[in-house]
Every structure is written in structure tokens, then in C-alpha cells.
N, C-alpha and C positions, 0 to 999 in steps of 0.2 A: 504494500500500499504507499508505504513511504517513497518509493521509486517512482510511482505514478504521480505522485504529488511533485516530487522533484521535476520530473519531466514537464508536467503542466506549468509548473511556476518557471521553470527556465525557458519554455516555449512563450509564455506571456512576456517574461522580460525581454526576450529577443524582440517580439513585436512592439513591445513599448519602445524600446531603442529604435527600432527601424520607424517609427512615426515620429519620433523625435528628429531623426536624422533627413527624413523626408521634409519636415517642417522647414529645417535649416536649409536644405537644397532650394526650397519654395522661395525663401528670403532673398536668394541670390539671384534665382532665374525670373521671377515675376515682375513685371515691369512698374507698376503702380504700386502706391501704400494700401490702397483697400483690397486688392488681390493679394498682395502679400500677409495683409492682416488676417484676412479670411482664411488663407492657409495654416498660418501659424497657430491660431486659435485652435482650429479644429484637430490639428496633428497634435498640439500640446495637450489638450484634454484627454484624448484618446490614449497618447503615448503614457501620461502619467496615470490613467485610469489602470492601464493595463500592469505598469510597474507595481501601484499599490496592491492591485489584485495578488500579484506573483509574491510579493512580500506578505501579504496576509494569508495566502496558503501556507508558507512557511512558519509562521507564528502561531497559527491557530487561534483558540479562542482566548483572548488576555487582554489586558487594559491597552496594549501595544495597536491591537486592531482596533479599537475607539479612538486612538490617537491618530491613526493612519486615516480613518474615515474623516475625522475631522480636518486634518490637512488636505484631504483630497476635495472636499466640500468648500473648504475656504479657497483652495487654489480654483477651483472651478468659478465660483462667484468673482473671484478676484480677476479673472482672465476674461469673463463676460463684461465686468464694468470697465476694466483697461480697454478692450476692445472697442466697447461702445465710445468711450471718450476719446481715444485716438482716432476712430473713423470720423466722429463729429468734427473733430479739429482740422483733419485732413480734408473733409468735405467743404468745410468753411473756407479754409485756405485755398482750395483748389477753386472755388468759385470767385475768390478776389484775384488770383493769379490770372484766371481767363478773362476778367474785366481790363486788367491792367495790359495784358500782352495782346 
């Protein structure tokens, strides 16, 4: 049973790292702020969720699991709020730049 948990958590950890790396590549490749922001917030949330789930499988039921869940929820809400604020700022300044240019 422990081997199955190790394989499952290792797989989730690898997929989580993959999503983080795909978000980094999206930051380099996408042309504008809004598309970069869209890609990184999706990849960040999914990558962190898979990594937290992988660690949760290894720790079992303990206080650490509650701390991991709290960290994930705070990061999820923080990413949504930050994404909204950055997108609003970029959208407003893009309109100003289009009027000037």
C-alpha cells in the first residue's frame, strides 16, 4: 500500500512541477500581459494543488494536512485577487497608451 501511495504522490509531484514549468514558459512566450497572466494563474493554481495533494498523501491525517489546506486556500485566493488587480491595471494603462499612441 505504501508503494502505491509513493507512486501516486510522485506522479502528482511531477505533474505539479510540469504545470509550474509550463507557466514559466508561458511568461516567456506569450505576447501581452493579459495572456501571460491568464496562463500563469491557471498553471500556478493547478501546480500548487497537485504538489499539496502529493505532500498530503505522504503526511496522512495530521495537523500538517490542515496547514497545507489553509496554505493552498490562501494561495488560491491570493492568486485570484492579484490576477484581478494586475489585469485591471494593465487594461487601464493599455487604454491610455492606445489613446496617446
